C-alpha positions as CSV (number, residue, x, y, z in Angstrom):
1,M,-22.0,87.8,-242.4
2,R,-21.1,91.3,-243.2
3,P,-18.4,93.9,-242.5
4,A,-18.8,95.6,-239.1
5,R,-20.2,99.1,-239.1
6,P,-19.5,101.9,-236.6
7,Q,-22.9,101.4,-235.0
8,D,-22.0,97.8,-234.3
9,A,-19.2,98.7,-231.8
10,E,-21.3,98.5,-228.7
11,R,-22.9,95.2,-229.7
12,I,-19.5,93.7,-230.6
13,A,-18.2,94.8,-227.2
14,R,-21.3,93.1,-225.5
15,V,-20.6,89.9,-227.4
16,Q,-16.9,90.0,-226.5
17,L,-17.5,90.6,-222.8
18,S,-20.3,88.2,-222.4
19,T,-18.4,85.5,-224.2
20,W,-15.2,86.1,-222.2
21,K,-17.1,85.9,-218.9
22,T,-18.7,82.6,-219.9
23,A,-15.8,80.9,-221.7
24,Y,-12.8,82.1,-219.8
25,A,-14.0,82.5,-216.2
26,S,-12.5,79.2,-215.2
27,F,-8.9,80.3,-216.0
28,L,-8.7,84.1,-216.3
29,P,-8.9,86.3,-213.2
30,A,-12.0,88.3,-212.7
31,E,-10.2,91.6,-213.1
32,A,-9.0,90.6,-216.6
33,L,-12.7,89.9,-217.5
34,D,-14.1,93.0,-215.9
35,V,-13.5,95.4,-218.8
36,P,-15.9,98.4,-218.8
37,A,-18.3,98.0,-221.8
38,E,-17.6,101.6,-222.8
39,Q,-13.9,101.0,-223.0
40,A,-14.3,97.9,-225.1
41,A,-16.8,99.6,-227.4
42,A,-14.4,102.5,-228.0
43,L,-11.7,100.1,-229.0
44,W,-14.0,98.3,-231.5
45,L,-15.3,101.6,-232.9
46,R,-11.7,102.6,-233.6
47,A,-11.0,99.2,-235.2
48,V,-14.0,99.5,-237.5
49,E,-13.6,103.2,-238.3
50,L,-9.8,103.5,-238.5
51,P,-8.2,100.2,-239.3
52,P,-4.4,100.4,-239.8
53,S,-4.7,98.8,-243.2
54,A,-7.3,97.4,-245.7
55,Q,-6.2,93.9,-244.4
56,H,-7.4,94.7,-240.9
57,R,-11.0,93.6,-240.8
58,V,-13.9,93.0,-238.5
59,L,-16.8,90.9,-239.7
60,V,-20.0,90.3,-237.8
61,A,-22.4,87.4,-237.7
62,M,-26.1,88.4,-237.7
63,D,-29.1,86.3,-236.7
64,G,-31.9,88.5,-238.0
65,A,-31.4,91.9,-236.5
66,E,-29.2,90.5,-233.7
67,L,-25.4,90.7,-233.8
68,V,-24.4,87.3,-232.4
69,G,-20.6,87.0,-233.1
70,F,-17.6,88.6,-234.8
71,A,-14.2,87.8,-236.3
72,A,-11.3,90.2,-236.4
73,S,-8.2,89.7,-238.5
74,E,-5.0,91.4,-239.4
75,P,-1.8,90.9,-241.4
76,A,1.0,89.2,-239.4
77,D,4.6,89.0,-240.8
78,D,4.4,86.2,-243.5
79,A,0.7,85.3,-242.7
80,V,-2.6,86.6,-241.6
81,E,-3.9,86.3,-238.1
82,L,-7.4,85.6,-236.8
83,S,-7.1,87.9,-233.8
84,A,-10.6,87.3,-232.5
85,L,-13.4,84.8,-233.1
86,L,-16.3,85.0,-230.7
87,V,-19.9,83.9,-230.9
88,E,-22.1,84.7,-227.9
89,P,-22.6,81.3,-226.1
90,R,-26.4,81.5,-226.4
91,W,-26.0,81.6,-230.2
92,G,-23.5,78.8,-230.4
93,R,-23.7,75.6,-232.4
94,R,-25.8,77.3,-235.1
95,G,-23.0,77.7,-237.7
96,H,-22.2,81.3,-237.0
97,G,-18.5,80.6,-236.2
98,S,-18.1,78.5,-239.3
99,R,-19.6,81.2,-241.5
100,L,-17.4,83.8,-239.9
101,V,-14.3,81.8,-240.5
102,A,-15.3,81.0,-244.1
103,A,-16.0,84.7,-244.9
104,T,-12.7,85.7,-243.3
105,V,-10.8,83.0,-245.3
106,D,-12.4,84.3,-248.5
107,H,-11.0,87.8,-247.7
108,W,-7.6,86.4,-247.0
109,R,-7.5,84.5,-250.2
110,E,-8.6,87.6,-252.2
111,D,-5.6,89.4,-250.5
112,G,-3.3,86.6,-251.7
113,A,-2.5,85.3,-248.2
114,S,-1.3,81.6,-248.1
115,T,-1.2,81.0,-244.3
116,A,-3.4,82.0,-241.4
117,R,-2.7,81.8,-237.7
118,H,-4.6,82.1,-234.5
119,W,-3.4,82.2,-230.9
120,A,-5.9,80.3,-228.6
121,W,-5.8,79.9,-224.9
122,E,-4.3,76.5,-224.1
123,R,-7.2,75.9,-221.7
124,D,-9.9,76.9,-224.3
125,A,-10.6,73.5,-225.6
126,A,-13.7,74.6,-227.4
127,T,-11.9,77.1,-229.7
128,R,-9.1,74.6,-230.4
129,A,-11.6,71.8,-231.2
130,F,-13.6,74.1,-233.4
131,L,-10.6,75.2,-235.4
132,T,-9.0,71.8,-235.7
133,S,-12.3,70.4,-236.9
134,A,-12.1,73.1,-239.7
135,G,-8.6,71.9,-240.7
136,W,-6.4,74.1,-238.5
137,E,-3.5,72.5,-236.8
138,L,-1.3,73.2,-233.8
139,D,2.1,74.3,-235.0
140,G,4.1,73.8,-231.8
141,S,4.4,77.5,-230.9
142,A,3.3,78.7,-227.5
143,R,3.5,81.9,-225.5
144,G,2.6,83.0,-222.0
145,L,0.5,86.0,-221.2
146,D,0.6,87.6,-217.8
147,T,-2.9,87.7,-216.4
148,G,-2.0,89.2,-213.1
149,P,-2.0,86.3,-210.6
150,R,-0.4,83.9,-213.1
151,V,0.8,83.4,-216.6
152,E,-1.6,81.7,-219.0
153,R,-0.4,79.9,-222.1
154,Q,-1.6,80.3,-225.6
155,V,-0.9,77.9,-228.4
156,R,-0.8,78.8,-232.0
157,L,-2.8,77.1,-234.7
158,H,-2.3,77.6,-238.4
159,T,-4.0,76.6,-241.7
160,D,-2.9,76.6,-245.3
161,L,-5.2,78.9,-247.3
162,S,-4.2,77.5,-250.7
163,A,-5.9,74.2,-250.0
């Protein structure tokens, strides 16, 4: 685990787009998943080079020289938010996601945060199961996001960082 560097932006975008197409294809429309790689890379480059605050972070998981996953986080009202947690499917079940969450939590605790949140797709059972196995809980909040042909629900999970 390490902080993302500008030269990681293209690889972060590749992991994001590859993971989305594998994990979300069953419930998100193709046009939502068909983001140009250059566009995604530009957004990640900006997030790495010009974060709005010191609490906006992007961490990457490495397997040797290969970037295999990433986590992005940001402050959110009275908590911190895990805004992205993706490990490329072919690198799954090797502990990369757990290490990304642990490193992110360490940063949050250093910042003095006491609660963390994450919005997960309701139909993304894998992410919800992963986070609940790590001690996160559903808090009853939900929201709908317009994906074009339909509205998809997201549910919010949270965890107490003081534990």
